LUMNUPA-47976 format. One record per residue (C-alpha): residue number from 1; residue in one letter; x, y, z. Coordinates in pm, 1 decimal. Layout:
{rec NUM; "a"; {X; Y; Z}}
...
END
This chain:
{rec 1; "m"; {4186.5; -491.4; -899.0}}
{rec 2; "k"; {4137.4; -412.7; -536.8}}
{rec 3; "f"; {3988.2; -131.9; -337.6}}
{rec 4; "i"; {4015.2; -90.4; 58.7}}
{rec 5; "l"; {3823.9; 182.5; 229.2}}
{rec 6; "i"; {3909.6; 289.1; 576.9}}
{rec 7; "s"; {3647.5; 312.9; 818.0}}
{rec 8; "p"; {3609.2; 444.7; 1161.6}}
{rec 9; "k"; {3288.3; 263.6; 1246.5}}
{rec 10; "n"; {3142.1; -38.1; 1076.3}}
{rec 11; "r"; {2827.7; 117.5; 1111.9}}
{rec 12; "t"; {2923.7; 410.4; 903.9}}
{rec 13; "a"; {3061.3; 185.9; 624.8}}
{rec 14; "y"; {2772.7; -34.3; 532.6}}
{rec 15; "n"; {2516.0; 265.6; 619.9}}
{rec 16; "f"; {2671.6; 560.0; 443.1}}
{rec 17; "r"; {2902.7; 370.8; 173.5}}
{rec 18; "g"; {2696.9; 34.5; 107.6}}
{rec 19; "d"; {2584.3; 190.1; -233.9}}
{rec 20; "l"; {2957.4; 265.5; -334.9}}
{rec 21; "i"; {3114.4; -61.7; -216.8}}
{rec 22; "k"; {2820.6; -253.1; -431.5}}
{rec 23; "e"; {2891.4; 4.0; -715.2}}
{rec 24; "i"; {3276.3; -83.7; -709.5}}
{rec 25; "i"; {3188.4; -432.7; -679.3}}
{rec 26; "a"; {2971.6; -432.1; -995.1}}
{rec 27; "r"; {3278.3; -293.9; -1170.9}}
{rec 28; "g"; {3483.9; -593.0; -1132.3}}
{rec 29; "y"; {3677.0; -479.3; -784.4}}
{rec 30; "e"; {3748.4; -685.8; -504.9}}
{rec 31; "v"; {3650.1; -430.9; -164.4}}
{rec 32; "i"; {3799.4; -482.8; 172.0}}
{rec 33; "v"; {3644.6; -281.0; 431.7}}
{rec 34; "i"; {3857.2; -218.0; 759.0}}
{rec 35; "g"; {3650.9; -157.6; 1057.2}}
{rec 36; "p"; {3795.0; -142.0; 1425.0}}
{rec 37; "n"; {3597.3; -396.7; 1572.7}}
{rec 38; "k"; {3361.9; -722.6; 1498.5}}
{rec 39; "d"; {3001.9; -557.8; 1513.2}}
{rec 40; "n"; {2750.5; -619.6; 1213.5}}
{rec 41; "v"; {3024.5; -774.4; 1007.6}}
{rec 42; "e"; {2763.8; -975.5; 885.5}}
{rec 43; "k"; {2619.6; -685.9; 694.5}}
{rec 44; "i"; {2953.7; -573.5; 551.8}}
{rec 45; "e"; {2984.2; -901.0; 380.4}}
{rec 46; "e"; {2646.9; -905.5; 259.6}}
{rec 47; "l"; {2744.1; -647.4; 47.7}}
{rec 48; "g"; {3031.3; -843.2; -105.6}}
{rec 49; "a"; {3310.3; -689.5; 63.0}}
{rec 50; "r"; {3572.9; -882.1; 290.1}}
{rec 51; "f"; {3615.4; -725.3; 670.1}}
{rec 52; "v"; {3928.1; -696.0; 808.3}}
{rec 53; "e"; {3949.4; -584.4; 1166.0}}
{rec 54; "i"; {4216.4; -306.4; 1278.1}}
{rec 55; "h"; {4144.0; -154.5; 1598.4}}
{rec 56; "v"; {4115.0; 227.4; 1654.7}}
{rec 57; "n"; {3991.8; 447.0; 1930.9}}
{rec 58; "k"; {3834.4; 714.6; 1744.6}}
{rec 59; "n"; {3828.4; 970.3; 1988.7}}
{rec 60; "g"; {4142.6; 876.2; 2185.0}}
{rec 61; "v"; {4458.2; 1116.4; 2186.5}}
{rec 62; "n"; {4683.3; 831.2; 2269.1}}
{rec 63; "p"; {4978.8; 862.2; 2024.0}}
{rec 64; "i"; {5119.2; 526.1; 2061.1}}
{rec 65; "e"; {4782.4; 377.0; 1990.6}}
{rec 66; "d"; {4734.4; 553.5; 1662.7}}
{rec 67; "l"; {5099.1; 507.1; 1565.3}}
{rec 68; "r"; {5006.1; 89.5; 1603.8}}
{rec 69; "y"; {4691.5; 148.4; 1402.8}}
{rec 70; "q"; {4909.6; 271.8; 1165.4}}
{rec 71; "k"; {5163.9; 12.3; 1166.4}}
{rec 72; "a"; {4898.5; -250.5; 1115.8}}
{rec 73; "l"; {4719.3; -30.8; 773.9}}
{rec 74; "y"; {5095.8; -33.9; 626.7}}
{rec 75; "k"; {5091.7; -408.3; 702.9}}
{rec 76; "l"; {4757.7; -466.9; 613.7}}
{rec 77; "f"; {4853.5; -258.3; 250.2}}
{rec 78; "m"; {5196.3; -447.1; 183.5}}
{rec 79; "q"; {5014.0; -772.3; 207.5}}
{rec 80; "e"; {4690.1; -689.4; -5.5}}
{rec 81; "k"; {4869.8; -459.3; -251.7}}
{rec 82; "p"; {4554.6; -244.7; -316.5}}
{rec 83; "d"; {4504.5; -43.8; -642.7}}
{rec 84; "v"; {4319.1; 222.3; -418.2}}
{rec 85; "t"; {4270.7; 327.5; -86.4}}
{rec 86; "l"; {3988.4; 561.7; 36.6}}
{rec 87; "g"; {3995.2; 708.8; 414.3}}
{rec 88; "y"; {3708.5; 906.5; 558.1}}
{rec 89; "t"; {3700.7; 1067.1; 895.9}}
{rec 90; "s"; {4030.9; 1230.6; 1081.7}}
{rec 91; "k"; {4231.4; 892.6; 1191.5}}
{rec 92; "p"; {4136.2; 631.8; 881.2}}
{rec 93; "v"; {4256.9; 977.8; 690.8}}
{rec 94; "i"; {4563.5; 1045.9; 849.0}}
{rec 95; "y"; {4700.4; 722.7; 903.2}}
{rec 96; "g"; {4562.1; 573.8; 641.2}}
{rec 97; "a"; {4676.3; 819.3; 358.3}}
{rec 98; "i"; {5102.2; 754.8; 538.2}}
{rec 99; "a"; {5043.8; 390.0; 548.1}}
{rec 100; "a"; {4915.2; 368.9; 173.4}}
{rec 101; "k"; {5230.0; 632.4; 69.0}}
{rec 102; "k"; {5448.3; 399.5; 265.7}}
{rec 103; "a"; {5352.2; 70.5; 107.2}}
{rec 104; "n"; {5354.1; 253.0; -258.4}}
{rec 105; "v"; {4959.4; 243.5; -287.2}}
{rec 106; "p"; {4934.6; 368.5; -645.5}}
{rec 107; "h"; {4643.2; 589.3; -541.6}}
{rec 108; "i"; {4522.9; 746.4; -218.4}}
{rec 109; "v"; {4204.9; 916.9; -166.1}}
{rec 110; "s"; {4104.2; 1085.2; 175.8}}
{rec 111; "m"; {3773.3; 1236.0; 237.9}}
{rec 112; "v"; {3672.7; 1481.6; 484.6}}
{rec 113; "t"; {3305.4; 1447.4; 618.6}}
{rec 114; "g"; {3327.2; 1717.9; 855.2}}
{rec 115; "v"; {3570.2; 1876.9; 1069.8}}
{rec 116; "g"; {3453.4; 1769.9; 1371.5}}
{rec 117; "y"; {3522.1; 1885.1; 1780.9}}
{rec 118; "a"; {3876.8; 2040.7; 1761.1}}
{rec 119; "f"; {3774.9; 2274.2; 1478.3}}
{rec 120; "t"; {3407.6; 2365.7; 1598.8}}
{rec 121; "s"; {3507.6; 2414.4; 1936.3}}
{rec 122; "q"; {3657.0; 2730.4; 2120.1}}
{rec 123; "s"; {3791.6; 2518.2; 2428.0}}
{rec 124; "k"; {4141.3; 2534.0; 2509.1}}
{rec 125; "k"; {4145.1; 2145.5; 2491.6}}
{rec 126; "a"; {4010.0; 2149.4; 2151.9}}
{rec 127; "k"; {4265.5; 2427.3; 2026.1}}
{rec 128; "a"; {4516.1; 2206.1; 2128.2}}
{rec 129; "i"; {4391.8; 1900.8; 1948.3}}
{rec 130; "k"; {4392.2; 2158.8; 1644.6}}
{rec 131; "t"; {4724.5; 2181.2; 1653.5}}
{rec 132; "i"; {4848.0; 1877.1; 1654.1}}
{rec 133; "m"; {4569.0; 1748.8; 1396.3}}
{rec 134; "s"; {4633.2; 2025.1; 1195.4}}
{rec 135; "f"; {4992.1; 1880.0; 1167.3}}
{rec 136; "l"; {4903.3; 1542.4; 1074.7}}
{rec 137; "y"; {4641.9; 1622.6; 839.1}}
{rec 138; "k"; {4892.5; 1842.2; 596.2}}
{rec 139; "k"; {5118.2; 1562.8; 647.5}}
{rec 140; "a"; {4885.8; 1299.4; 523.1}}
{rec 141; "f"; {4744.4; 1547.1; 285.7}}
{rec 142; "n"; {5089.9; 1561.2; 132.5}}
{rec 143; "c"; {5036.2; 1136.2; 89.4}}
{rec 144; "a"; {4749.7; 1161.6; -51.0}}
{rec 145; "d"; {4677.1; 1215.0; -465.9}}
{rec 146; "k"; {4374.7; 1347.7; -398.9}}
{rec 147; "v"; {4146.0; 1468.0; -89.7}}
{rec 148; "i"; {3760.2; 1523.4; -131.9}}
{rec 149; "f"; {3511.4; 1794.3; 84.9}}
{rec 150; "q"; {3168.1; 1756.4; 108.1}}
{rec 151; "n"; {3141.7; 2143.6; 152.1}}
{rec 152; "t"; {3293.9; 2434.0; -8.9}}
{rec 153; "d"; {3376.8; 2589.4; 340.5}}
{rec 154; "d"; {3563.3; 2328.0; 466.0}}
{rec 155; "k"; {3781.2; 2310.4; 151.8}}
{rec 156; "e"; {3877.9; 2682.1; 144.8}}
{rec 157; "q"; {3949.3; 2677.4; 518.9}}
{rec 158; "f"; {4192.9; 2367.6; 475.9}}
{rec 159; "i"; {4383.9; 2559.8; 205.1}}
{rec 160; "n"; {4376.8; 2874.6; 349.4}}
{rec 161; "e"; {4530.1; 2707.6; 660.0}}
{rec 162; "g"; {4805.8; 2551.4; 421.0}}
{rec 163; "l"; {4678.0; 2220.5; 530.8}}
{rec 164; "v"; {4638.9; 2095.7; 163.2}}
{rec 165; "d"; {4692.3; 2187.1; -193.7}}
{rec 166; "l"; {4391.1; 2317.7; -410.7}}
{rec 167; "g"; {4513.2; 2084.4; -690.2}}
{rec 168; "k"; {4428.3; 1773.5; -508.1}}
{rec 169; "c"; {4108.7; 1905.2; -381.2}}
{rec 170; "e"; {3756.1; 1774.9; -476.3}}
{rec 171; "i"; {3407.5; 1811.9; -375.9}}
{rec 172; "v"; {3085.9; 1568.0; -382.2}}
{rec 173; "n"; {2775.1; 1600.1; -247.3}}
{rec 174; "g"; {2793.7; 1430.2; 98.7}}
{rec 175; "s"; {2712.4; 1062.9; 67.8}}
{rec 176; "g"; {2406.6; 1077.8; -132.7}}
{rec 177; "v"; {2087.1; 909.8; -22.7}}
{rec 178; "n"; {1920.3; 577.1; -158.8}}
{rec 179; "m"; {1619.6; 769.1; -294.3}}
{rec 180; "q"; {1451.6; 429.9; -320.6}}
{rec 181; "r"; {1522.3; 314.5; 56.3}}
{rec 182; "f"; {1417.3; 664.0; 135.2}}
{rec 183; "h"; {1140.8; 797.2; -30.7}}
{rec 184; "p"; {812.0; 1015.4; 33.0}}
{rec 185; "l"; {601.0; 948.0; 330.2}}
{rec 186; "p"; {250.4; 1026.7; 468.9}}
{rec 187; "f"; {306.0; 1316.7; 711.7}}
{rec 188; "p"; {148.5; 1252.1; 1064.6}}
{rec 189; "e"; {-170.5; 1456.0; 1171.7}}
{rec 190; "e"; {-30.7; 1643.1; 1450.4}}
{rec 191; "t"; {262.1; 1852.6; 1376.5}}
{rec 192; "t"; {546.5; 1726.4; 1462.7}}
{rec 193; "f"; {926.4; 1825.3; 1460.0}}
{rec 194; "f"; {1198.2; 1553.6; 1469.3}}
{rec 195; "m"; {1597.8; 1599.3; 1524.7}}
{rec 196; "l"; {1815.5; 1277.0; 1452.8}}
{rec 197; "s"; {2165.3; 1322.1; 1611.1}}
{rec 198; "r"; {2415.1; 1186.5; 1855.1}}
{rec 199; "i"; {2350.8; 1395.9; 2143.8}}
{rec 200; "m"; {2614.2; 1679.8; 2148.4}}
{rec 201; "n"; {2625.4; 2033.4; 2191.1}}
{rec 202; "s"; {2811.3; 2072.5; 1844.6}}
{rec 203; "k"; {2509.6; 1934.0; 1666.0}}
{rec 204; "g"; {2280.0; 2188.5; 1837.4}}
{rec 205; "v"; {2072.3; 1956.3; 2059.8}}
{rec 206; "r"; {2077.4; 2229.3; 2319.3}}
{rec 207; "e"; {1909.6; 2487.0; 2110.9}}
{rec 208; "y"; {1634.9; 2214.7; 1973.9}}
{rec 209; "l"; {1553.9; 2146.3; 2374.0}}
{rec 210; "s"; {1512.5; 2504.1; 2451.2}}
{rec 211; "a"; {1338.2; 2598.9; 2112.6}}
{rec 212; "a"; {1124.7; 2348.2; 2195.8}}
{rec 213; "k"; {1043.0; 2424.3; 2541.7}}
{rec 214; "t"; {968.4; 2800.4; 2411.6}}
{rec 215; "v"; {745.9; 2676.8; 2134.4}}
{rec 216; "k"; {559.7; 2412.3; 2358.4}}
{rec 217; "e"; {449.3; 2704.8; 2561.9}}
{rec 218; "l"; {257.0; 2886.7; 2286.8}}
{rec 219; "h"; {158.7; 2545.1; 2100.3}}
{rec 220; "p"; {150.0; 2243.4; 2364.5}}
{rec 221; "e"; {-10.4; 2033.8; 2125.0}}
{rec 222; "v"; {308.6; 2027.5; 1907.6}}
{rec 223; "r"; {477.2; 1735.0; 1929.4}}
{rec 224; "f"; {924.1; 1727.5; 1944.5}}
{rec 225; "l"; {1096.1; 1414.1; 1875.1}}
{rec 226; "l"; {1471.0; 1348.7; 1931.2}}
{rec 227; "l"; {1683.8; 1034.8; 1813.3}}
{rec 228; "g"; {2015.4; 954.2; 1946.2}}
{rec 229; "a"; {2258.7; 800.1; 2187.1}}
{rec 230; "c"; {2440.6; 998.3; 2459.8}}
{rec 231; "e"; {2752.4; 871.9; 2405.8}}
{rec 232; "g"; {2969.4; 999.7; 2687.1}}
{rec 233; "i"; {3245.0; 1153.9; 2459.6}}
{rec 234; "q"; {3385.0; 1508.7; 2461.9}}
{rec 235; "d"; {3111.7; 1744.1; 2397.3}}
{rec 236; "s"; {2859.1; 1525.3; 2487.4}}
{rec 237; "i"; {2528.4; 1628.9; 2679.2}}
{rec 238; "g"; {2450.0; 1395.0; 2947.0}}
{rec 239; "p"; {2142.7; 1202.3; 3000.9}}
{rec 240; "e"; {2039.1; 1341.6; 3324.9}}
{rec 241; "e"; {1972.3; 1676.5; 3151.8}}
{rec 242; "l"; {1812.0; 1536.7; 2879.9}}
{rec 243; "k"; {1561.8; 1366.6; 3117.8}}
{rec 244; "k"; {1462.1; 1710.1; 3234.3}}
{rec 245; "y"; {1303.3; 1765.4; 2937.6}}
{rec 246; "t"; {1159.4; 1396.1; 2876.1}}
{rec 247; "d"; {1008.2; 1410.7; 3252.7}}
{rec 248; "e"; {834.2; 1775.5; 3144.5}}
{rec 249; "g"; {683.0; 1613.6; 2820.6}}
{rec 250; "i"; {884.8; 1911.6; 2626.0}}
{rec 251; "i"; {1064.6; 1610.0; 2424.8}}
{rec 252; "t"; {1028.2; 1239.5; 2356.8}}
{rec 253; "h"; {1358.7; 1068.0; 2309.0}}
{rec 254; "f"; {1417.6; 764.8; 2130.7}}
{rec 255; "g"; {1773.1; 553.0; 2156.7}}
{rec 256; "e"; {1999.4; 485.5; 1870.5}}
{rec 257; "t"; {1807.8; 247.0; 1611.1}}
{rec 258; "e"; {1914.4; 74.5; 1280.3}}
{rec 259; "n"; {1550.8; 129.0; 1126.4}}
{rec 260; "v"; {1562.3; 508.6; 1044.0}}
{rec 261; "p"; {1314.7; 556.6; 803.6}}
{rec 262; "p"; {1006.4; 532.9; 1010.6}}
{rec 263; "y"; {1068.7; 787.2; 1216.6}}
{rec 264; "y"; {1080.6; 1058.2; 934.7}}
{rec 265; "g"; {762.8; 941.5; 873.4}}
{rec 266; "k"; {628.9; 1066.4; 1226.4}}
{rec 267; "c"; {745.9; 1441.2; 1139.5}}
{rec 268; "s"; {606.4; 1727.5; 952.3}}
{rec 269; "v"; {957.1; 1898.0; 961.2}}
{rec 270; "y"; {1297.7; 1789.9; 1003.0}}
{rec 271; "v"; {1505.4; 1986.5; 1204.8}}
{rec 272; "l"; {1924.0; 2016.4; 1280.3}}
{rec 273; "p"; {2062.9; 2325.7; 1442.7}}
{rec 274; "s"; {2410.3; 2202.8; 1404.7}}
{rec 275; "y"; {2722.6; 2412.5; 1445.5}}
{rec 276; "r"; {2900.4; 2278.3; 1151.4}}
{rec 277; "e"; {2877.2; 1953.3; 926.7}}
{rec 278; "g"; {3050.7; 1795.7; 624.3}}
{rec 279; "t"; {2692.0; 1727.3; 436.5}}
{rec 280; "p"; {2460.9; 1602.1; 736.5}}
{rec 281; "r"; {2320.1; 1269.7; 617.8}}
{rec 282; "t"; {2007.1; 1302.5; 772.4}}
{rec 283; "v"; {1916.6; 1626.3; 642.0}}
{rec 284; "l"; {1946.1; 1436.8; 279.7}}
{rec 285; "e"; {1713.5; 1125.2; 424.2}}
{rec 286; "a"; {1471.7; 1361.2; 533.4}}
{rec 287; "m"; {1429.5; 1540.1; 199.8}}
{rec 288; "a"; {1427.4; 1225.2; 52.9}}
{rec 289; "t"; {1140.7; 1145.0; 256.7}}
{rec 290; "a"; {982.2; 1500.8; 139.0}}
{rec 291; "r"; {1027.5; 1684.0; 465.7}}
{rec 292; "p"; {1115.4; 2025.1; 479.5}}
{rec 293; "i"; {1422.2; 2139.9; 644.2}}
{rec 294; "i"; {1511.9; 2386.4; 928.7}}
{rec 295; "t"; {1892.4; 2421.5; 963.0}}
{rec 296; "t"; {2176.4; 2600.8; 1064.7}}
{rec 297; "d"; {2313.6; 2889.5; 815.0}}
{rec 298; "a"; {2679.8; 2697.6; 876.7}}
{rec 299; "p"; {2921.6; 2509.7; 659.3}}
{rec 300; "g"; {2739.9; 2158.8; 507.4}}
{rec 301; "c"; {2411.6; 2250.8; 655.3}}
{rec 302; "r"; {2348.2; 2584.1; 409.4}}
{rec 303; "e"; {2415.9; 2378.1; 92.3}}
{rec 304; "t"; {2113.4; 2183.9; 195.1}}
{rec 305; "v"; {1825.3; 2400.2; 189.1}}
{rec 306; "i"; {1689.9; 2655.4; -59.5}}
{rec 307; "d"; {1588.6; 2875.3; 179.0}}
{rec 308; "g"; {1227.2; 2997.1; 218.6}}
{rec 309; "k"; {1187.8; 2746.5; -56.8}}
{rec 310; "t"; {1234.0; 2384.4; 106.2}}
{rec 311; "g"; {1305.0; 2498.8; 443.3}}
{rec 312; "y"; {1458.9; 2788.9; 643.5}}
{rec 313; "l"; {1811.8; 2876.9; 764.1}}
{rec 314; "v"; {1877.3; 2999.3; 1122.6}}
{rec 315; "p"; {2200.0; 3148.1; 1217.4}}
{rec 316; "v"; {2423.7; 2933.0; 1469.3}}
{rec 317; "k"; {2371.0; 2918.4; 1831.5}}
{rec 318; "n"; {2035.0; 3134.9; 1811.0}}
{rec 319; "v"; {1762.1; 2962.0; 1970.2}}
{rec 320; "n"; {1484.5; 3255.5; 1942.0}}
{rec 321; "a"; {1526.1; 3204.5; 1551.7}}
{rec 322; "l"; {1494.6; 2861.1; 1568.4}}
{rec 323; "a"; {1171.4; 2887.1; 1786.8}}
{rec 324; "e"; {1065.2; 3145.4; 1542.5}}
{rec 325; "k"; {1097.2; 2897.3; 1221.3}}
{rec 326; "i"; {929.7; 2644.6; 1401.1}}
{rec 327; "l"; {649.2; 2854.2; 1544.3}}
{rec 328; "w"; {593.6; 2981.6; 1150.9}}
{rec 329; "f"; {521.2; 2590.6; 1074.7}}
{rec 330; "a"; {334.8; 2541.6; 1364.0}}
{rec 331; "d"; {95.6; 2858.6; 1259.3}}
{rec 332; "h"; {104.9; 2702.4; 875.2}}
{rec 333; "p"; {87.0; 2357.3; 943.7}}
{rec 334; "e"; {-51.6; 2307.4; 554.6}}
{rec 335; "k"; {281.6; 2450.9; 445.2}}
{rec 336; "a"; {506.2; 2153.6; 517.8}}
{rec 337; "e"; {371.3; 1882.2; 250.5}}
{rec 338; "e"; {427.6; 2230.6; -34.9}}
{rec 339; "m"; {789.2; 2262.6; 72.0}}
{rec 340; "g"; {855.8; 1880.6; 121.9}}
{rec 341; "k"; {767.6; 1851.7; -248.4}}
{rec 342; "a"; {1008.3; 2130.0; -291.9}}
{rec 343; "s"; {1272.9; 1956.9; -63.4}}
{rec 344; "f"; {1258.9; 1635.0; -242.3}}
{rec 345; "d"; {1324.0; 1757.6; -600.0}}
{rec 346; "y"; {1631.6; 1953.0; -480.3}}
{rec 347; "c"; {1761.6; 1637.8; -324.0}}
{rec 348; "l"; {1646.2; 1425.1; -637.2}}
{rec 349; "e"; {1853.5; 1695.0; -849.0}}
{rec 350; "k"; {2171.9; 1749.1; -608.7}}
{rec 351; "f"; {2197.3; 1445.1; -340.8}}
{rec 352; "e"; {2063.5; 1111.5; -508.5}}
{rec 353; "v"; {2343.6; 850.7; -417.3}}
{rec 354; "g"; {2378.7; 738.6; -774.3}}
{rec 355; "k"; {2489.3; 1089.6; -881.9}}
{rec 356; "v"; {2722.4; 1101.2; -566.3}}
{rec 357; "n"; {2877.7; 731.3; -621.9}}
{rec 358; "r"; {2951.2; 854.2; -975.1}}
{rec 359; "e"; {3182.4; 1126.8; -897.1}}
{rec 360; "m"; {3297.8; 927.0; -599.3}}
{rec 361; "m"; {3393.7; 639.4; -859.9}}
{rec 362; "r"; {3580.2; 909.2; -1129.2}}
{rec 363; "i"; {3775.3; 1063.9; -824.4}}
{rec 364; "c"; {3897.8; 706.7; -716.4}}
{rec 365; "k"; {3998.0; 624.2; -1071.6}}
{rec 366; "i"; {3767.0; 340.7; -1077.9}}
{rec 367; "i"; {3661.6; 226.5; -1427.1}}
END
């Protein structure tokens, strides 16, 4: 039996799907991971999978490049004859499902891990991209046997817009979190807030920076940390804008890293003011380290918090509401550990990776 995972980025394959890959291999399947380049291939092979490079520009809009990607996937599927394919994020979902159908793959699964820039931005460019993507999604989902969503809002939007049939839809609680790797950590002595994200508007980075500035004026002792790369893609915030906040001592910025767990240990509260997510993996990791969460009452984010018990939900793009909840923790630092314990318990109940992977394998017909 053979399983093919179609990934847009090697790092997400071993970071977010590594436990799933190992579990499928343990069931006796050969697993092939398709990635866009040779970055960190050894980490994928260490899981026991075989790696195949097929280039894709995940943010590009060149249709010739995309059709070349689809053709290369089809050729591989014809050679390997997999029993199951699973693609996640837009291009692997779209071109992976179409290629798999042409190659007569027995079971085709697509996973929507978030709707992305085209569905969240109101710019003319985003609206134009959404029109094209909606057409392609509908075509791809017609080819898929199952379509996995990570929250109810995304599922209902895609159904209501006529992109997918209800009967094909499944929901899983994100990618899950390995609660051996991410586990409760001691709290720092100073009240510290932390956000881990690509430096993008839609992740709520601007709101975090503005709220941090407001809070620092009242509580100069409170610390704010931000970890993530300025990628220079659509919706990105430039390094020159970020530098203003680091120069003024409002935040401490760290670049991208493979070793994330220690950063959760540096904070008292985790913050993600995102406009929309599938299920935010960073929030799950913070929950597993027993941190309370401040995030938005937005699709994907709201599922991760029991408001007032494990953290707080704030309206999207509302800097004042975000600053208010951050100030509450600054004024009540003793509450962080109490709410963090409740956050950990909620994570164990709903997002533990073993539970999530059992659902994934059921949907993928891994026996």
